[in-house]
C-alpha positions as CSV (number, residue, x, y, z in Angstrom):
1,X,11.6,25.3,-10.2
2,X,9.3,28.2,-11.3
3,X,8.5,27.5,-7.4
4,X,11.8,28.4,-6.7
5,X,12.4,31.5,-8.7
6,X,8.7,32.7,-7.1
7,X,10.2,32.2,-3.7
8,X,13.7,33.6,-4.1
9,X,15.5,30.9,-4.3
10,X,18.6,29.8,-6.9
11,X,17.1,27.5,-8.8
12,X,21.2,26.2,-9.7
13,X,21.4,25.3,-6.3
14,X,18.7,23.3,-5.6
15,X,19.4,21.1,-8.8
16,X,21.8,18.6,-7.1
17,X,19.7,17.8,-4.6
18,X,16.2,17.2,-7.0
19,X,19.5,14.9,-8.8
20,X,19.7,12.9,-5.7
21,X,16.2,13.4,-5.7
22,X,14.8,11.6,-8.6
23,X,17.7,9.3,-8.4
24,X,19.3,10.2,-11.6
25,X,23.4,10.0,-11.6
26,X,24.3,13.3,-13.1
27,X,22.1,16.4,-13.8
28,X,22.5,15.8,-17.8
29,X,19.7,12.7,-16.8
30,X,17.7,15.4,-15.0
31,X,17.4,18.2,-17.4
32,X,16.1,16.3,-20.0
33,X,12.8,16.1,-17.7
34,X,13.1,19.8,-17.3
35,X,10.5,22.3,-19.7
36,X,11.4,25.8,-20.4
37,X,7.9,28.0,-20.0
38,X,6.8,31.2,-20.1
39,X,6.3,31.3,-17.2
40,X,9.6,30.0,-16.0
41,X,10.7,32.5,-18.7
42,X,9.3,35.4,-16.8
43,X,10.1,34.8,-13.6
44,X,13.9,34.7,-14.6
45,X,13.8,37.2,-16.8
46,X,12.4,39.9,-14.0
47,X,15.0,38.2,-11.3
48,X,17.7,39.3,-14.2
49,X,16.0,42.5,-14.3
50,X,15.8,43.4,-10.7
51,X,19.6,41.7,-10.0
52,X,22.1,40.9,-12.8
53,X,20.8,44.1,-14.9
54,X,22.2,46.6,-12.3
55,X,25.2,44.9,-12.5
56,X,25.8,45.9,-15.9
57,X,27.4,49.7,-17.2
58,X,27.5,51.4,-19.6
59,X,31.4,51.8,-21.0
60,X,32.7,55.0,-20.5
61,X,33.6,57.2,-23.4
62,X,37.0,56.1,-24.0
63,X,35.9,52.9,-23.9
64,X,36.8,51.7,-20.6
65,X,34.8,50.0,-18.6
């Protein structure tokens, strides 16, 4: 997963392939084997900072977005 993040690949789109490769019946069986590491959190945080945070906009004075 870390390599996918580093390569700019959306890990969510690749999980079904990983499930099949490992011979699992569903994503939950695969998620048991995935470990969130500090490096993975850093990559995910950076991706959000670059791509996702710009979608968040502060509220206007009237409270409307």
